[in-house]
LUMBAVO-501761 format. One record per atom (N, C-alpha, C, CB): x, y, z; residue in one letter. Coordinates in pm, whole numbers, plus 50000, padded with zeros to 5 digits. Glycine has a CB too. Example, Ala and Ser with C-alpha at 12.3 -4.5 7.8 and 13.67 -1.06 7.14 Angstrom:
2
513194943150780A512304955050780A513204967050780A511314955350905A512854977550708S513674989450714S512905000350787S514084994050572S
This chain:
410
848621675786948X849311664387010X849781654586905X848381657387111X850671645986943X851251636186851X850181627786783X852221627186925X849161623786858X848151614786804X847161621786712X847421608086915X847191634986705X846311642386614X846951642986476X846031656786668X847071631486412X847711630286282X846671626586179X848861619886286X846661633686069X845761630485958X846451620385869X845381643385878X845881608585858X846531597885784X846691601385636X845751584985799X845881610485583X846021614285443X847351621085415X844871623585403X848001626285519X849321632185501X850381621585475X849701640385624X850011608885490X850951597885468X850451588685356X851171589885599X849831595185261X849341588385142X850241592085024X847861592185114X850361583184929X851061586084804X850531576584698X852621584784821X850741579884574X850231571684465X851231560584433X849941580284339X850801548284449X851641536684421X851051529084303X851761527384546X851621530684185X851101523484068X851211508384087X851851527683942X850221501084042X850201486584056X851461480284000X848981480783988X851961485883890X853121480083824X854411481583901X853291486183692X854411489584007X855631491284088X855701481584205X855701505484139X854651473784224X854631463884333X855291451184282X853171461084383X856401447484342X857151435684298X856301423084319X858501434584374X856151415284214X855381402984221X856261390684242X854561401284096X857551392084216X858481380984231X859801385984287X858701373784096X860531377484357X861871381584402X862831381884285X862391372184511X863891389884297X864951389684198X865711376384206X865921401684219X866401372584099X867151359884102X868151358984217X867881357883971X868741370284257X869691370384368X869191379784477X871101374784319X869241375184601X868731383084713X869361396984720X868981375784844X870681397584708X871381410184732X871521418784607X872741407384788X870791415284499X870841423284377X869801434384377X870631414384256X868991435084481X867991445684488X868661459384502X867031443184606X867921469584463X868431483284479X868431487084627X867571493384397X869271496484660X869351501784796X869311516984790X870651496784868X868311522684859X868241537284874X868791540685012X866761542584857X869771549485015X870401553385141X870091568085168X871931550985138X869561570985285X869341584785329X870161587085454X867821587685355X871181595385440X872031598885554X872511613285537X873241588985568X872521620685647X872911634785642X872091642385538X874411636185611X870811638585529X869861644985438X870241643485291X869731659485471X871101633885259X871491631185120X870961617485081X873041631885102X870311616684965X869781604184913X870751598584810X868371606084851X871091585884827X871961578984733X871291566184687X873351575984796X871651561684566X871191548884514X872371539584496X870431550784380X872191527084538X873241517084522X872581503384509X874241517384642X873391492884521X872911479184521X873061473684663X873691470384417X872111465284705X872101460784844X873391453784884X870931451584868X874021446784792X875231439484829X876361448884872X875701430884712X876181461884851X877171471684896X876781478485027X877371482184790X875811472985099X875321479685220X876421481485324X874171471685280X877441472885320X878551474085416X879231487685407X879571462985393X879171494085290X879821507085271X879111518185346X879891510485124X877891515785390X877071526385450X876781524185599X875771527585376X877151512685651X876931510085794X878231512585868X876431495385817X878231521685965X879471525086036X880071513086109X879201536286136X881381512886116X882061502686195X881591503286340X883591504486187X881621491886407X881241490686548X879751492586573X882011500686630X878961492386466X877511492886483X876991479286528X876811497286353X875731478986566X875031466486594X873801465686505X874641465386745X873641454586433X872421451786359X871571442386441X872741445686219X870291445786455X869361437286529X868341431786431X868671445186645X868281418486421X867431411586325X866211405586395X868221400786252X865171403186317X864011395586362X864131381586303X862671402486320X864341371586389X864611357986340X863361349386329X865591351186431X862171355586323X860951347786309X860961340086178X859731356986317X860251329086177X860151320686058X858691320286011X860671306286087X858471322285882X857121322085826X856631307585819X857091328785685X855441305485868X854841292185861X853991291085735X853981289185988X853801278785689X852951276585571X851501276685616X853301262985499X851001288785637X849731290685708X848491289485620X849741304085773X848651288485486X847501287585396X847201272885365X847761295485263X845981268885395X845541255185368X844371255885270X845131247885501X844491248985157X843471249385052X842711236085053X844111251984912X841421236885081X840541225285079X839561226584962X839781223785214X839031215484918X837971215484817X836821206684866X838511210484679X835611212284864X834441204584901X834091194784789X833241213984932X833191185684822X832741176084720X832101182884602X831781166284780X831551194984624X830921202684516X831951209384427X829991213184574X833221209184470X834271215984395X834601229684450X833871217184252X833811234584545X834061247784602X835421247984672X832941251684701X836181258484645X837511260184707X837361267984837X838501267384610X837861262584945X837841268985076X839281270985119X837031260585181X839661283485146X841021286285191X841001289885339X841651297785108X841811282885416X841921285285560X843301291185587X841701272185642X843321302485655X844561309785685X844751309485836X844511324585630X845701301585883X845961300286027X846621312986081X846841287986057X846021318986182X846541331486239X847291329386369X845401341086261X846661322786464X847291320686594X846591309186665X847241333586681X847321302086751X846731290386816X845741294086925X847821281786875X844741285286941X843761286687049X843971275787153X842321286086993X844111263287107X844331252187199X845261241887134X842971245487239X846481240487189X847041248087302X847341262487259X848321241187354X847301271987354X847411286087318X848831290987291X846831294287426X849841283987344X851211288487324X851701283987186X852141282987436X852421292887116X852851290086979X853701277386973X853641301886923X854691276387060X855581264787055X854821251887080X856711266287157X853931252087180X853151240087210X852211236587096X852351242087339X851651246787031X850721244386920X851431237386804X850101257586872X852651241286775X853381234886666X853801220686701X854611243186630X853931217786830X854321204386872X853111195286893X855131205186999X851901200986888X850681193186913X850581181686814X849441202186904X850081170486861X849951158586776X848501153886771X850871147186827X848041151186651X846701145786634X845611155986619X846371137186746X845671166786698X844641177086691X845171190286743X843401172786771X844651201286688X845011214786733X843931224386686X846431219086679X843641234486766X842611244286731X843251257886713X841501244886840X842911264586602X843521277386566X842471287886532X844471275586448X842821300286556X842071311586503X842471313086357X842341324786585X841481313486269X841761313586125X840851323286051X841611299486068X841351328285940X840511334685840X840061323885742X841271346485766X838851325385691X838331315385597X837861322485471X837171307285661X838481318785360X838061323985231X836941315585174X839231324585134X835891322185126X834701315385073X833931308385184X835091305284965X833921314585302X833271308485419X831781306085398X833471317385540X831151313985312X829701312285291X829371298785229X829171323485203X830381292385168X830171279285108X830461267885205X831031277784984X830871271585327X831191261385428X830461264885557X832751260485452X829251260085568X828431263385684X828661253685800X826961263285646X828881240885766X829051230885871X829751218785813X827671226785934X830081209485903X830711197085860X832221198585847X830131192585729X832871187385819X834321187085807X834771188485662X834861174185867X835881195485646X836601195385519X837731185285532X837141209685483X838131179785419X839171169585425X840081170685304X838541155485432X841381168585328X842331166985218X843151154485245X843251179585203X843471147285136X844201134785149X845371134685051X843281122685125X846451128685095X847611126485010X848281113585056X848621138585015X847981102584986X848501089685028X847931085885164X850021089985034X848801082885258X848351078985392X848071090985482X849391070185457X848311103085430X848121115285510X846711120685489X849161126085472X846041123885600X844701129885596X844651141585693X843601119385630X844091152685646X843881164385732X842431168485724X844811176185690X841781169985840X840401174285847X840291187585922X839541163485916X839321195585882X839091208585946X837611210285973X839621220085857X837301215986089X835911218086128X835781231286201X835401206486216X834741239086167X834481251686236X833931248786375X833491260486156X834611254086476X834141252686614X833191264186649X835331252386713X833601276386613X832751287986641X833231299886560X832761291286793X832321308886521X832731321686463X833211330986572X831571328086384X834191339386541X834741348686639X834301362886606X836281347786643X834391371786704X833821385186692X834461393486582X833961392586823X835731390986550X836411399086451X836261393886309X837871399886486X835371384086289X835141378686156X835951366186124X835451388986055X836851362486214X837611350186196X836841338486257X839031351386260X837441326586255X836781314686305X837751306486390X836221306186190X837181299486487X837941289186557X837821276286477X837441287386703X838941270986431X838951258986347X839691247886419X839591261986209X839061236286430X839711224686488X840261215786376X838721216686577X841561212786385X842211204086288X842461190386351X843531210286237X842261180086272X842611166486312X843341159986197X841351158186352X844321151486226X845091145686117X845601131686150X846261154686082X845891124686044X846521111486050X847691111385951X845501099986018X848821105485986X849121098986113X849141108986229X850471091686105X848551105086339X848431114186453X849771116786521X847451108586554X850791108986487X852111111186545X852841123186487X852951099186527X852311128886378X852921140786320X852641152986408X852391143186177X853641161486426X853431174386492X852721183686395X854781180586542X852001193786448X851261202986361X852201210586268X850451212786444X853421213386314X854391219986226X854681211186104X855701222986302X854721198186122X854941189086010X853711188485919X855281175086062X852531189685979X851301190085900X851311201985806X850071190685992X851691213785859X851731225785775X852791224385666X852021238185861X853921218285696X854951216285595X854441207385482X856211210185657X853621197685516X853091188485414X851951194685335X852611175685480X851041201385407X849771205285346X849641220185318X848651201085433X850461228585383X850271242985374X851071249685264X850611249185503X850731261985239X851451270485144X851911283185215X850551273985022X853001288985165X853481301785219X852411312385197X854841305885151X852061319985299X851011330185286X851541343085226X850381333085422X851591343785095X852071355985029X851131367685060X852181353784877X851661379885061X850831391685090X849701393284989X851691404285092X848631400085028X847451401484939X847721409584813X846331407885014X848801417284810X849091425184689X849991417584591X849761438384728X850331405184620X851031396784522X849971388284454X852141387684591X849671391584329X848531385984258X848971374384168X847831396784175X849341363684231X849701351384159X849641339684256X851121352584095X849681327784201X849721315884283X851141313584336X849241303584204X851251305984441X852571302684496X853401294784396X852431294784627X854701297084401X855641289184325X856651283184423X856351297884215X857331272284387X858271265984482X859321275684537X858971254484415X859721285484456X860741294984498X860321302784622X861061304584385X859001304884639X858531312584755X858891305884887X857031314384746X859001292684888X859291285585012X860631289585073X859271270684988X861561293784988X862871298185039X863031313285033X863991291584960X862501319784930X862751334084913X861851342784999X862571337784769X860701337685044X859861345185137X860211340985281X858351342885108X861521339685302X862061335385430X863481341085440X862051319785444X863841346885552X865211351685568X866151339785585X865331361385690X867441341885558X868401330785571X868651327185716X869711334385502X868271336185809X868501333685951X867181330586025X869191345786015X866101327885951X864811324986014X864941312786104X863721322485907X864361313786223X864541303086321X863261299786397X865631306886420X862621309886455X861491307586546X860181307686467X861461318186658X859521296186456X858291295286377X857171303386440X857861280686362X856391310286355X855231317186411X854671328586329X855571322186540X855351333186223X854871344586146X853981340286029X856041352686095X853041348985995X852251346785874X852651356685766X850751348085905X853701364185791X854291373085691X855761374585724X853571387085687X856581376485622X858031377385643X858421391185693X858771374185513X859471391985775X860111404985805X860971408585685X860971404385939X860381415585589X860921415885453X862241423485438X859921421985363X862581432285531X863871439085521X865021429185524X864031449285635X864811417985592X865861407985604X866021398985483X865611399585722X865071399585388X865121390685272X866321393385183X863861391885191X866921405385193X868031409185105X869381403885153X868091424185093X869451399685279X870741395885337X871151381885291X870691396385490X872451380485263X873041367585230X874141364585332X873611367485084X874601352185333X875711348685420X876951356585390X876011334085409X877171359385262X878361367085222X878291381285277X878491367485069X877111387485272X876971400985325X877231400985475X875571406685294X876691391385546X876911390785691X878391389185722X876111379185752X879091380985644X880541379385665X881281392485640X881091368285573X880881399885538X881531412585506X881311422785618X881011418085373X880101422885675X879811432285783X880641429085907X878311431885817X880891416485932X881701412686048X883121418086038X881731397486061X883641419885916X885001425085901X885091439585945X885461423785756X883951446585959X883921460386007X883581460986157X882901468585927X883681449386222X883361448486365X881911452486391X884311457286448X881041448786297X879611450986314X879021438486380X878901454186176X878361440486492X877841429386569X876371426886534X877991432086720X875931414586557X874561410486527X873871405686654X874541399386419X872621409286669X871771403486772X870431399786709X871561413486892X869791389886770X868541384686714X867421385586817X868721370186668X866311391086774X865091391586853X864011384486773X864681406386889X862851382486834X861751375986762X860491384186777X861531361586815X859871387286665X858501392486663X857761384486557X858461408086632X856711377586600X855921369686506X854931378886435X855161358086580X855171380986307X854401390586228X852991385086205X855101393586093X851991393086238X850591389086219X850001395186093X849761393086338X848831390586057X848181395485935X847801410285949X846931387085904X847731415186073X847401429286095X848421438886036X847281431986241X849621433786006X850651442385948X850221447885812X851961434785934X849301440985744X848841445385612X847641454685620X848501433385527X847101456785741X845881464785753X846211479585749X845141461285882X845681486885652X845931501385647X845181508585759X845521507185511X845601520685785X844881529085881X843641534485811X845791540785936X842481530085855X841241533885787X840611546385845X840251522585794X840961549685970X840411561786033X841221573985990X840411560486187X840561585185972X841261597285931X842181602286041X840261608285892X841811599786166X842611603986280X843141591786353X841781612886376X844431592086385X845061580386446X844491576786582X846521582886459X843861586286649X843271583386779X842261571886769X842611595886836X841671570086652X840621560086635X841161546686584X839561565186539X842461545986556X843031533686502X843461524286615X844231536886411X843101511586602X843511501386699X844651493586638X842321491886737X845831494786700X847021487986651X846921473086682X848291494086715X847451464986590X847421450386610X848451446186714X847691443186477X848171434986780X849081429086877X849981418886807X848301422286994X851241418186850X852151407886800X853011402886915X853031413386684X853351390186910X854141383787015X855621386186992X853841368687020X856341390387097X857781392187087X858481383587190X858171406987106X859731380287159X860541371887246X861991376587232X860401356587209X862581380987344X863961385787344X864661379987466X864021401487345X865791373387444X866521367487556X867201378387639X867571357287505X867421375187766X868171384287853X869581386287798X868241378687997X870151375787742X871481376887681X871501387387570X871921363287626X870491387287483X870421397187376X870211411187432X869281393787279X869391412387537X869151425487599X870431431087659X868081424387707X871241422387719X872491427087777X873451431887669X873151415987860X873441425187554X874291429587443X873831443087389X874291419187330X872511444887376X871971457687329X872291468587432X870441456787306X872171465187560X872471474687667X873911479887654X872261468087804X874841470987625X876241474987611X876461483887489X877131462787602X875581482787389X875741490587267X875221504887283X875021483887152X874241506787371X873661520187392X874731529487451X872421519387487X874911541787400X874101548787302X874671548387160X873931563087345X875571539087132X876161538386999X875151533086898X877421529587000X875601531486772X874701528386662X874011514786680X875461528686531X872681515286691X871841503286692X870911504186572X871031501786827X871111495686475X870351496186350X869391484386346X871311495986225X868111487386337X867091476986329X866951472486185X865731482186384X866961459386165X866701453886032X865211450986024X867571440886004X864481460885976X863041459685962X862261467086066X862651445485964X861031470686029X860141477586123X859771468486240X858871482386052X859731455386216X859391446186326X860501445986431X859141431986273X861751445986386X862861446586481X862861459786556X864211444486410X862551470686486X862501483886551X861431484086659X862221494886447X860251478786630X859181478586730X859551469786848X857871473686666X860231458786821X860641449786929X861631456687022X861271436986873X862651462886965X863681469487046X863081480787129X864821474986957X862281489087065X861671500287138X860661495287242X860981509887039X860041483987217X859121478287316X859861474487444X858411465987258X861121470187430X861921466987549X862051479087639X863311461887508X862251490687576X862371502987655X861101505387737X862651515187563X859931504487670X858691507687739X858321497087842X857561509187640X858711484587817X858511474287919X859331477488043X858901460387864X860581482388022X861421486388134X860851498388209X862811489588086X860291507888135X859651519388198X858501514988287X859151529388092X857731505188239X856591500288317X857061493088444X855721490988232X858201486288434X858781480088554X859131490788656X860031471688518X859801501388608X860191512288698X858961518888761X861011522788622X857881519888682X856651525988732X855851516588822X855781530488616X856311504188834X855611494488919X854411488188853X855181501089043X854261490088722X853111484788650X853521471788580X852561495088548X853491460788653X853891447888596X852731437988592X855041441888676X851521442988609X850361434088609X850181427188475X849091441888644X850641433788367X850511427788234X851831421988187X849991438088133X852711419788274X854001412388262X855151418388184X853721399888201X855471429088165X854611440388133X854481441587981X855181453588193X853281438987930X853021440387787X853041455187750X851661433987749X853181458187622X853281472087576X852061475387491X854601474387495X851361485987528X850171490387456X850501501687361X849081494687554X849601504287268X849911513687161X850111527987210X848831513387058X849451531687319X849541545587364X850501547387481X848171550787402X851201536987522X852111538187635X853111549687620X852861525187653X853671551987500X854671562687489X854091576887485X855491560587366X852771577987474X852181590987444X851441596787564X851231589887326X852161597087678X851621603687795X851241594487908X850461611387757X851201581387883X850771572187987X851871569688091X850351558987926X853131571188051X854261568288139X855331578988123X854851554188108X856241579988220X857321589788208X858111587488079X858261588988331X858491598388013X859191597387884X860651601487894X858491605987781X861131604788015X862491609888030X863441599788095X862471622588111X863011587388109X863881577188170X864951573188069X863061564788217X866231573688106X867291569888012X867131555387965X868671571688076X867531552987841X867361539687782X868081528887861X867861539687638X869311531887904X870071521887978X869361518088109X871491527088008X868811527988177X868121525388303X866891516688281X867721538688370X866151519288172X864941511488144X865291496988112X864161517688028X866301494888028X866691481187993X867241473888114X867731481187879X868031480688196X868551474488318X867401470288410X869491484088392X866371478688418X865221475288504X864511462888452X864251486988511X864341461788321X863671450188264X864501437488286X863411452388114X865801438488264X866681426988288X866601422588434X868141430488250X866661432288527X866581429088669X865261422288705X866751441588752X864181427288648X862851421588673X862791407088627X861771429888603X863321404388508X863291390788454X864181381388535X863721390888308X865371386088568X866291377488645X865731374488783X867661384188657X865051384188842X864441381888973X863371371088966X863841394789026X862711370288851X861671360188830X862241346888781X860651365188731X863531346488756X864151334388704X863891332088557X863671322588780X863531342888484X863231341888341X864481344688259X862101351488301X864681337088153X865841339288067X865491347987947X866411326088020X864201351887936X863791359787820X862541367887853X863531350687698X862341378387775X861111386387782X860191381187672X861401401887765X859041375987711X858061370687617X856721377087649X857981354987624X856231385287556X855001392587582X854421397487450X855251404587679X853271403887458X852681409887339X853031424587335X851161407787337X853261429487215X853431443987197X852381449187100X854861447387147X851871460687134X850931467987049X851521481687015X849551469487119X852811483087039X853471495987023X853251501686883X854961494787051X852761513986879X852581521086753X853561532886750X851101525886735X854481532386656X855491542986642X855061552086529X856911537086614X854791564686564X854231574186470X855031587286476X852721576786499X854881595986377X855611608686380X855411615986513X855161617686264X856531620386570X856521626286703X857081616986808X855131630286741X857141604086775X857741594386866X859251596886873X857441579786820X859821595786993X861271597287010X861881583587031X861601606787130X862681579086935X863351566186948X864351566687064X864071562386817X864291556487150X865171556087266X866431547887239X864441550387385X866341537887153X867481528787131X867861528286984X867141514687182X866891526586896X867151525186753X867571538486693X865891519686680X868691538586619X869101550786549X869551547886407X870221557586625X868951537886348X869141534686207X868171523786169X870601530386178X867761523286042X866721513886001X866971508885860X865341520386010X867031495585846X866981489185715X865531484885694X867971476885705X864961488485581X863551485285559X863251484885410X862641495585630X862081479785376X861581480285239X860681492485223X860811467285203X860081494085107X859111504685084X857731499485121X859141509584935X856941507985188X855691503485248X854461509485182X855681506785394X853331503285210X852051507585155X851691521685202X850951497685193X850981529085120X850451541985165X849531540185285X849691549085051X849531549985372X848631550585487X848741538285578X847201551985439X849941532885589X850151521185675X850911525385801X850931510185600X850761517585906X851521520386029X853021518486006X851051511386144X853391510385907X854801508485875X855391521285817X854991496785777X854641527885730X855101540585674X855161551285783X854171545085560X854231550985876X854261560485988X855531558686070X853031558786077X855971546186089X857211543686163X858401549786088X857431528586184X858431548085958X859501553985878X859501569185894X859361550085730X858311575085888X858201589585904X858631594086043X856781594185876X858401585686143X858881588986278X860401589286281X858341578786380X861041580886201X862501580186198X863121591786120X862941567086137X862571595086001X863241604785912X862391617085882X863611598085783X861241618385947X860421630185925X859851630685785X861221642585953X859601642785738X859011644585605X859941640685491X858591658885587X861181637285523X862101632585419X861631619485358X863501630985475X860681612685422X860141600585362X859521603785226X859091594185454X858941615585213X858321619385085X859371620484975X857561632685099X860521626385009X861601627584911X862151613884874X862721636484965X862311605384974X862851591984948X861921583984859X863091584485079X860641584384888X859681576684809X859521582684669X858321576184879X859591595684660X859521601984526X860741598084443X859431617484538X861911597884507X863131593684438X862991579184390X864371595084531X862451570784476X862291556584441X861321554884325X861811548584562X860231562084327X859261561084218X859821566384087X857991568684253X860651576784096X861241582783975X862391574583919X861721596884005X862921565283999X864121557883958X863911542683957X865281561284050X862681538783930X862361524683901X862681515084016X863111520283779X862521519584139X862641510384251X861381501584256X862831518084386X861541489684309X860451480184325X859941480984469X860911465684289X858621480184486X858011482984616X857461470384684X856891493084600X857311471584815X856681462084906X857521449384927X855321458284853X856911438184960X857611426885022X858781421484941X856661415785047X858581419284812X859651414184726X860401425584656X859071404484623X860231437784704X860811449284640X862191452784691X859921460984656X862611465184664X863941469884698X863991474984842X864381480784602X865191479284882X865441482285023X865871496785045X866511472985078X865791501085169X866241514185212X867141512585335X865031523585244X868051521985352X868811523285476X868641537685521X870331519485458X867951539685631X867631553085679X868381556085809X866121554485700X868951567985813X869481573485938X868741586485965X871051575685929X868341589086090X867581601286118X868421613686098X867051601086260X867751624686067X868441637286053X868841642886188X867581647285980X869611653386186X870071659586310X868881663786394X870981671886280X868861659486518X867801663286610X866631653686616X867301676586573X866551644186520X865391635486514X865281626286635X865431627186390X866431621086680X866401611586790X866031618286922X867751604586803X866441630686939X866251637187068X864991645987073X867451645587101X864201645286966X863001653486961X862031649387071X862321652386824X861471658987141X860531655987249X859141653287194X860481667387350X858421644687264X857041641887228X856161653287275X856561628387288X855281657787188X854381668687226X853261663287313X853811675687102X
């Protein structure tokens, strides 16, 4: 079965020196590996317009990375790092960022053994931020209550003043001012991610203008990237892996535009955009099946036998749009746990812009679902030709081989 996958088959040797530690001086100067018609080509990202067919649609993830790292120092000098993951009170992301005076978040705490109780405090002029552990949580994180003065500041403003961009764990350096802009796409809008949708980091305004001259349309969805995106698959068999949840938000207007594009070229900019688009399909399938108790959220195993797999993409999206309009909703807002692995049949996405991913990661599994074992050739080519890997690294443009999109799930 599809889920009987040995994760060691998606391992490769990634030398430490190939992991990009800094962005290039220019966003679009990164290398571009193109795989189409089973042919691998190397180019520069600023030439991506030459490889995207006219009349295609690019779907972007417009999430914005928040300055989620807060560094406190105790009176003893001990450094305590608090990494904000998701809000607890108020629980909604938008409300949490607008909260004034106090807000409670689920957080990771670095050096937690040195902070057993009491408040931590940081001051800068008239600004004061305090943090206190409310309770430890089952997954090793903590509920942290923040209080600040002036209390008229929104929590989003607090993070802008006191927080740092949460660089990935494989970037082994301190933050620099450049990270505030370069670890953010130029179209970032909806605050809520603790990691960037890195495929979008290469795009510039000039590139977007050039793509428009080919009648290439753009749509924007939102998936707030969580820290779980960095977690490798630790179980040898995927059946034992629990996929992380992430919040997605897609307007009915965007869904209608995507609906009109089906079955023509829909290219996801990033694995997060791909998961968002494909999640729309499965949400629509659940509507058709009458399973709307979870509004309808998407679980990791939904595509692998839990629901009918032969419903046309247009029918599923139409069902989801109808369900939302009947409820008076202008957007689909839910959690997705969708795990796209080899054997998955893409219903809407038929092209992918992405970076190079960690060995044994769910992101690499998604790439393998798109292009099959050709991922090994692409990654070998990249390693042999001095490509830079991971978040600040180079880019790929993948199109599936003949038969990949229509392959049935076993």
